[in-house]
C-alpha positions in Angstrom: -108.5 33.6 -111.7 -108.0 32.0 -115.1 -109.1 33.4 -118.4 -110.8 30.9 -120.7 -111.9 31.5 -124.3 -113.5 28.3 -125.4 -116.5 26.2 -124.3 -114.6 22.9 -124.2 -111.8 24.4 -122.1 -114.3 25.9 -119.7 -116.3 22.7 -119.3 -113.1 20.6 -118.9 -111.9 22.9 -116.2 -115.1 22.8 -114.3 -115.2 19.0 -114.5 -111.7 18.7 -113.3 -112.3 21.0 -110.3 -115.5 19.2 -109.4 -116.6 22.0 -107.1 -120.2 22.8 -106.1 -122.2 24.9 -106.1 -121.0 26.7 -109.3 -121.8 30.4 -109.3 -122.3 32.4 -112.6 -122.2 36.1 -113.3 -122.9 36.9 -117.0 -121.8 40.4 -118.2 -121.2 42.3 -121.4 -118.0 43.8 -120.0 -117.2 47.5 -119.4 -117.2 46.5 -115.8 -117.9 48.8 -112.8 -118.5 48.4 -109.1 -122.0 47.1 -109.8 -120.6 44.1 -111.6 -118.0 43.6 -108.9 -120.7 43.5 -106.3 -122.3 40.6 -108.3 -119.0 38.8 -108.4 -118.4 39.3 -104.7 -121.8 37.9 -103.9 -121.1 34.8 -106.0 -117.7 34.4 -104.4 -119.3 34.4 -100.9 -121.7 31.7 -101.9 -119.8 29.4 -104.2 -116.3 27.7 -104.2 -116.0 28.4 -107.9 -117.4 31.3 -109.9 -117.6 31.7 -113.7 -117.9 35.4 -114.9 -118.5 35.7 -118.6 -117.7 38.8 -120.7 -119.6 38.7 -124.0 -121.2 41.5 -125.9 -124.3 39.7 -127.3 -125.3 41.0 -130.7 -128.7 39.3 -130.7 -130.1 41.6 -128.0 -129.3 44.9 -129.8 -132.1 46.1 -131.9 -130.0 49.1 -132.9 -126.8 48.3 -134.8 -125.2 51.7 -133.8 -125.9 50.8 -130.1 -124.0 47.6 -130.6 -121.2 49.3 -132.4 -120.9 52.0 -129.7 -121.3 49.7 -126.7 -118.2 50.3 -124.5 -115.5 47.6 -124.6 -112.7 47.7 -122.0 -111.2 44.2 -121.8 -107.9 45.2 -120.1 -109.5 47.3 -117.4 -112.2 44.7 -116.9 -109.6 42.0 -116.1 -107.7 44.4 -113.7 -110.9 45.0 -111.8 -111.8 41.3 -111.5 -108.4 40.6 -109.9 -109.8 42.5 -106.9 -112.6 40.0 -106.2 -112.0 36.7 -108.0 -109.9 33.9 -106.6 -107.5 31.4 -108.1 -110.3 28.9 -108.6 -112.5 31.4 -110.4 -112.9 31.5 -114.2 -113.3 34.5 -116.6 -115.0 33.2 -119.7 -114.3 35.5 -122.7 -115.7 33.7 -125.8 -115.9 34.9 -129.3 -119.2 34.8 -131.2 -118.6 31.4 -132.8 -118.2 29.8 -129.4 -121.6 31.1 -128.3 -123.4 30.8 -131.6 -121.7 28.1 -133.7 -124.9 28.3 -135.8 -127.4 31.2 -136.2 -129.8 31.1 -133.2 -133.3 31.3 -134.6 -135.1 30.3 -131.4 -138.1 32.5 -130.5 -139.2 32.9 -126.9 -142.5 34.2 -125.5 -142.9 35.7 -122.1 -146.6 36.8 -122.0 -147.1 40.3 -120.5 -143.3 40.7 -120.2 -143.1 41.0 -124.0 -145.7 43.8 -124.0 -144.5 46.5 -121.5 -141.7 49.0 -120.9 -138.4 47.8 -122.4 -140.1 45.2 -124.7 -142.1 48.0 -126.4 -139.1 50.3 -126.9 -136.5 47.7 -127.8 -138.3 45.1 -130.1 -136.5 41.7 -130.1 -134.3 42.7 -127.2 -135.5 40.1 -124.7 -135.6 37.4 -127.3 -131.9 38.0 -127.7 -131.3 38.1 -124.0 -133.1 34.7 -123.7 -131.0 33.3 -126.5 -127.7 34.2 -124.9 -128.6 33.5 -121.3 -130.1 30.0 -122.2 -127.0 29.3 -124.2 -124.6 30.4 -121.4 -126.6 28.3 -118.9 -126.2 25.3 -121.2 -122.5 25.9 -121.4 -121.7 26.7 -117.7 -124.4 24.6 -116.0 -124.4 26.9 -113.0 -126.2 26.2 -109.7 -126.6 29.9 -108.9 -126.7 32.8 -111.3 -126.6 36.4 -110.1 -128.0 39.4 -111.9 -128.3 43.1 -111.0 -131.7 44.6 -110.1 -131.0 47.6 -112.3 -132.1 45.6 -115.3 -135.4 44.9 -113.6 -137.4 43.6 -116.6 -134.5 41.5 -117.7 -134.4 39.7 -114.3 -138.1 39.0 -114.6 -137.6 37.6 -118.1 -134.7 35.4 -117.0 -136.8 34.0 -114.1 -139.6 33.2 -116.6 -137.1 31.6 -119.0 -135.8 29.3 -116.2 -139.4 28.4 -115.3 -140.2 27.7 -119.0 -137.1 25.6 -119.7 -137.2 23.7 -116.4 -133.7 24.7 -115.6 -132.8 24.2 -111.9 -130.5 27.2 -111.6 -131.3 29.5 -108.7 -131.6 33.1 -109.9 -130.6 35.9 -107.5 -131.2 39.6 -108.0 -128.6 41.8 -106.3 -129.4 45.4 -105.2 -128.5 48.4 -107.5 -125.1 49.9 -106.8 -125.2 53.7 -107.2 -122.8 56.6 -107.8 -122.4 59.1 -105.0 -125.2 61.3 -106.5 -127.6 58.4 -106.8 -127.2 57.6 -110.5 -127.4 53.8 -111.0 -124.1 52.4 -112.1 -124.1 51.4 -115.7 -121.6 50.7 -118.4 -123.4 53.4 -120.5 -122.7 56.1 -117.9 -119.2 56.5 -119.3 -120.7 57.5 -122.7 -122.6 60.5 -121.1 -121.7 64.0 -122.1 -120.1 65.7 -118.9 -122.9 68.3 -118.7 -125.6 65.6 -119.0 -123.8 63.4 -116.5 -123.8 66.3 -114.0 -127.6 66.6 -114.2 -128.3 62.8 -114.3 -128.8 62.7 -110.6 -132.3 64.0 -111.3 -133.4 60.5 -112.3 -132.9 58.9 -108.9 -133.9 62.0 -107.0 -137.2 62.0 -108.8 -138.1 58.3 -108.4 -137.0 58.4 -104.8 -139.7 61.1 -104.2 -142.5 58.8 -105.4 -141.9 56.4 -102.5 -143.5 59.1 -100.3 -145.9 60.5 -102.9 -147.7 57.1 -103.3 -149.5 57.7 -100.0 -151.2 61.0 -101.1 -151.2 61.1 -104.9 -152.9 58.9 -107.5 -150.9 57.0 -110.2 -151.7 59.5 -112.9 -150.4 62.4 -110.7 -147.3 60.6 -109.9 -146.5 59.8 -113.5 -147.0 63.4 -114.5 -144.7 64.5 -111.7 -142.0 62.1 -112.9 -142.2 63.2 -116.5 -142.3 66.9 -115.6 -139.5 66.8 -113.1 -137.1 65.0 -115.5 -138.1 66.4 -118.9 -137.8 69.9 -117.6 -134.0 69.4 -117.4 -132.4 70.3 -120.7 -131.3 67.2 -122.6 -133.5 64.8 -120.7 -136.6 63.0 -121.9 -138.6 60.3 -120.1 -139.3 57.4 -122.5 -141.6 55.7 -120.0 -142.4 55.5 -116.3 -144.5 52.7 -114.9 -145.3 51.3 -111.5 -145.5 47.5 -111.9 -145.5 44.3 -109.8 -142.2 42.3 -109.8 -143.5 39.1 -111.5 -145.7 39.9 -114.5 -144.8 43.6 -114.6 -148.4 44.7 -115.1 -148.6 48.5 -114.9 -150.8 49.9 -112.3 -153.6 52.3 -113.3 -154.9 52.9 -109.8 -153.6 52.3 -106.3 -156.6 50.1 -105.6 -154.9 47.4 -107.8 -152.0 47.0 -105.3 -152.1 43.7 -103.4 -150.4 42.8 -100.2 -148.9 39.5 -101.6 -146.9 41.4 -104.3 -144.0 43.8 -104.4 -144.2 46.9 -106.6 -141.5 49.0 -108.3 -141.3 52.2 -110.2 -139.5 51.6 -113.4 -138.1 54.3 -115.7 -136.2 54.8 -119.0 -134.7 58.2 -119.7 -132.9 59.4 -122.8 -130.1 61.5 -121.3 -128.5 63.4 -124.2 -127.8 60.6 -126.7 -127.7 57.8 -124.1 -130.6 55.8 -122.8 -130.6 55.0 -119.1 -132.9 52.8 -117.0 -133.5 52.7 -113.2 -136.1 51.5 -110.7 -137.0 51.7 -107.1 -139.2 49.6 -104.8 -142.5 51.2 -103.7 -144.2 50.1 -100.5 -147.9 49.5 -100.3 -150.2 52.5 -99.6 
């Protein structure tokens, strides 16, 4: 793999190789096995893969969150050597490469702007749209692969591609989990050890609702989720919703479920001082 730091060098290299399709995996670093699974998927489908590492400031509505976001460039590159080939490129730009001028663009995504993460992290998805659209402009990928853990982000990116008319194919890869079920996340390494020990409660709880959906109503399920997790010291449920996978419209009753849609239970939990998200698919009743 080759490490590239500038837009012009990346574009020149891709043009010289003249390989297709081009696969793209955007990341913010602090890589783990979940990221590697995305890279592996891209390698299997594409003769050349670009993996970017860039902590995007425009998607952080909390400056402390940006400051504390884990940065592990040396270990990131060591991990990538396991899965990337000689033809693959690791793009590690500085902020001036991505934003030579301040990005003042505003994006609107309908209901996606009004639920779950959008309510709790104002401006977050506008920042995501800014950086992803800019990276697509730079890399010009044929295929881009994202993790399903960031469920709402994936829906936003699909909407972004539709709005902009970009031809890139967006693929969502399954969540990779720790042995106890906790969804792999760069933020996990920030968890207090005691909190980390109990964090398996999140996946254990949302897994239970896949069976509960047959016999309990939505209100009862939401109460169960909140009580199960919030009863653990140091844990607080920020939201739990059951939504479709396109518009992410929260269900009020099971009668709203339709056979032509897929539904997911989506959750955000404050675990100690760290905010974690997860989701699980829920079958029709």
